[in-house]
N, C-alpha and C positions, 0 to 999 in steps of 0.2 A: 640100397643097400651094396650092390657091386660098386656103383660110384662112389661112394662112403670108403669101401674096402680100397679101390684103385688109389685114389685120393690120400690115403694115409700111408699107402706102401710109397705114394711119390713122394709124400711128406716126409717120409723118414728116411729115404735113399737123399733128399738134399739136405737133412739136416746133418746126416752120417757126413757127406761130402764138406758141409761148413765147417764140423767140427774137426775134421781134418787137416783142413786149411787153417783153421785157428791153431791148431798146435804144430804145423810146421809152417809158419807165418812168411818164413825165408826161403822156402821150398830148400831146406837141408838136405832133404833125400832124392832130392831130384837126378841128382848125379852121382849118388852112393857107388851104384855098379858101376856105372861108369869109370868113375875114378879108382876104384879096386881092380878094375880087369884092365887098368891103362899100364904097361909096361912102364919101370921106372926110366926117369930121362939118362939117355947114353953120356957120357963125359963129354962127348963132342958133338951133342943133339941141339940144335939150336931151336929147343922147344920153345913155342909161342902160345900163351892163351889168351883168346879173346873172349872178354867179360862184358854183357850187357844184356839186354833185353832181347824183345823180339827181332829187332833190327839185327842183332848179333846172330840169334841163330837164324835167320833169315838166309843168310849166306848159303846155310846146306840146302835147304829149300828152293833157292832159286839160283843159285848161281854155285854149286857144289865142285864145280870140278877147282876153284881157286884152290880148296885144301887139300887136291889130291897131291899125292907124294910129299905132302909138307911135313913138316913136324910142328902144326897149328893145331891147337885143341881148342873147340868152341864150347864156351860154357856161358852161353845166352839163355836166359829164361823169360818167355812171353810176360808181358805187363810189368815187368819187375820196377821196382824203385831203387835208388841208391842206400838206403836205409836195409833195405832186402841184401843187397849186393853185398854190402860192408859185412854183414851178419856171415854171410857164408864165404867170403872172399878167401880167408885162410885152406879151409879145404879146397875150396875150387880154383884155385890159383897157388898159393904158396906150396902147399903138399904136391903139388906136381911137378914143382922144382923147374920151373920154366927159367930161359933167361929173359925172355920180355912179357910184359902184358899189356895188353891195348886194352881202355877201358873206353867206353861208349855207352854214357848211363844221361840220366838227367830231365828226358820227355814224359816219361811217366809221372816222373813228380812233379812236374809243371801241369801236366794234365789231372792230378789229383787223385792218381790209381789207388793210394794206399793213405789218404788223407792230403790235408793242407799243407805246403813245403814253401818256405821261403828262398828263393834264390841263394842266400846265405846259407844257410841249413843245407841245401843239395852242395853247394860248393865242401863244404864242412867234410862230407861225406866222401864225395870224389878224391881230397886232400887228405884224408884218412887212408882211403884206400893205396893212394900212391904212397905214401908213407911207410905203411906196414910193406907193401911190398919192396922200396927202394932198403928198408931197415934188413930185409933178408937177401940183399945181392940181385934184387932183380930189375931190369930196366922199365922204364913205365914210358907210357905212350896213352896220352889224352885227347881222347878225339872232340873235336868240337862236336854238338848235338846238330843233328841233321835239320836242316830247314821244313817249316810244318805251318802253313798258314792258319789253318785251324785243325781241332782232333774231331774226327767224325763222329766218335764216341760220347765227347764232350765240346760241345761249342759254346763258343763265347769266350775262350780262357785267354786270347790272343798271343799266344806262342809266337805268332811271327814278330812280338816285339819283346817277350819274355826271352827266346832261346837268345835272338842275338846279343842281348845284356848278359845272360850267363857263360855265353862263349868269349866275352871280353874277359871274364872272370877268370874263366879257365886259362885263356892266353896268359893271364898276367901273372898269374900263379906258376905258369909252368917257364914263362919269363925270368922268375926268380927262384926257380929251383932247376933240379936236373930233368926233369920231367921233360919228353917232349910235346910237341902242341900239332896235333894231325886235323890239318883243317878242310875236311868235309865241307864245311855250309858254305864257304867264300863259292868254290867252284860248281856248286849244287843248286844254290840260290835262285828263284827268279826274284822280278821288279816288286814282287807282292812279301819276299821272305819265306816263300812256300817251296815246292816241288813241283815242276809240270808233269803232266798226268805220264809221258815216257819215261819218266823215273821213279815216279810212286803213283800207280793208279787211284790211293785212296789219300793222296797228298801226304802219305807220312811212311810204309812201307815201301824200302827200293824194288822196283823189278829188275829184271836181268842187267838191262840197259846201266840202271842207277849202279848196281853193284859193280857192273864192270866198268863205270867210272871212279869206283871208290878203290877199286882191286889195286891199281898201280900208287896210288897213294898209299896206300894202306902196307904196298912190298917197299916203297921208297923209304918209310918211316922205320918199317922194322932192319931194313940194311942200315941203317944209321944209326940204330941203338944197339945195335948187333957189334958195329964198328967201333962204339964207345964203350966195350967192355972189353 
């Protein structure tokens, strides 16, 4: 009886968590308090919002000093895909009035985190975020998806082939629009289109060394975007 009661309690908890996630699929409440407490951007503030997934939020956990003393706002949520980001884009980017947004997204779509996605569908969501930002006077930096030979949590999806194909689409869009292309992939990929262990222990999420490689590339792109405002 005790086991049955314990199992029933666990089932109730897990069901409640699942219901909450279903009710807020895009995690619109994730940064609600942080957005409300964030001071309005000053007129001369070069605010930059980083929009993305675990790789974006990972800056704060692995290389937090990159953000120290800078008007950078991190709005990454682990595991998210581009349709989720598109739903929360207005509240987590537009309403914060940045001068620049850096969008790094797409790998979780390829992994199927929220269901099957074609590369064209991923690209459509990236375009939509870029166009909404541009329409609001925000400079857009679209990042290449980082290399990944395979996904530890869902193997056999061939991201080492799909990511380069998606990156070509992202670059082509940037070449035909006002968005800037930030190419992390070329600088970080090994011969198998993956990440070496020193750059990502699990082959996906950057180590401190990985972020230290990315940091100057991001700074260069930000400086260029701000120079165009």
